[in-house]
Every structure is written in structure tokens, then in C-alpha cells.
C-alpha positions in Angstrom: 0.4 0.5 -0.3 1.2 3.6 -0.6 0.6 6.1 1.7 1.2 9.5 0.7 2.5 12.1 3.3 2.7 15.8 3.2 4.8 17.7 5.4 4.5 21.8 6.4 8.5 21.9 8.4 9.9 24.8 9.8 13.3 26.3 9.9 14.8 24.3 12.8 13.2 20.2 10.7 9.7 20.2 12.7 7.2 18.9 11.2 4.0 22.3 12.0 1.8 20.1 10.2 1.2 16.8 8.1 -1.5 15.0 6.6 -1.7 11.6 5.0 -3.4 9.7 3.1 -3.7 7.2 0.5 -5.1 8.6 -2.5 -3.2 10.2 -4.2 -5.1 13.0 -5.7 -6.4 14.0 -2.2 -2.1 13.9 -1.8 -1.7 16.8 -4.8 -4.1 19.0 -3.7 -3.1 18.8 -0.5 0.2 19.5 -1.5 -0.5 22.4 -3.4 -2.3 23.8 -0.6 0.7 23.7 1.7 2.9 25.1 -0.6 0.5 28.1 -2.3 0.0 28.7 1.5 3.0 29.2 3.1 4.1 33.2 3.7 6.7 35.2 1.3 8.5 35.6 5.1 8.0 32.0 5.7 9.4 30.6 2.6 12.7 33.3 3.5 13.4 32.3 6.7 13.7 29.0 5.6 9.8 26.9 5.7 9.0 23.7 3.2 6.4 21.3 2.1 7.5 17.8 1.4 5.1 15.4 0.2 6.9 11.4 0.3 5.8 8.4 -0.1 5.5 5.4 2.8 4.7 1.8 2.5 2.9 1.5 6.3 1.0 3.5 8.0 4.4 2.8 11.0 5.8 4.8 9.5 3.5 8.0 9.3 4.2 10.8 11.8 2.0 10.0 14.9 1.0 13.6 14.4 -0.1 13.3 11.5 -4.5 14.2 10.1 -4.8 10.3 9.1 -6.9 10.3 6.2 -8.3 7.7 4.8 
């Protein structure tokens, strides 16, 4: 099973928000939303948005909102 994980990460490397889903389209929409919602100040400070895949729910950060 492929699980898509969207993470918004602050400059110190801490995950600020995280959403995980098995639906690729939902994941891509969420990723775009995360990117669009970062301000220019956040981008210059080093905030990043990452979309990655994992194979098990055990690999998803505990704090993630999990969508099925």
C-alpha cells in the first residue's frame, strides 16, 4: 500500500503540520495547498513543504491527520 505524506516543516526541522492519505489526488491537492499557503516570509526563513510516500502507517508521523 502506498501512503502519501504531506509535511510542512519549519526552519528548525520540526513538522508543523502533516496530513497522510492513500489517495494520490487528495495528497497532491493538499501539497499544492500547503505550498500556496506559505508566506514569502516563511519561505525566506526556511520553511519547506514535502510530499513523500511510505509503505506503512507505522512510517507516518504520529501527529499526522490520517485520511482514508
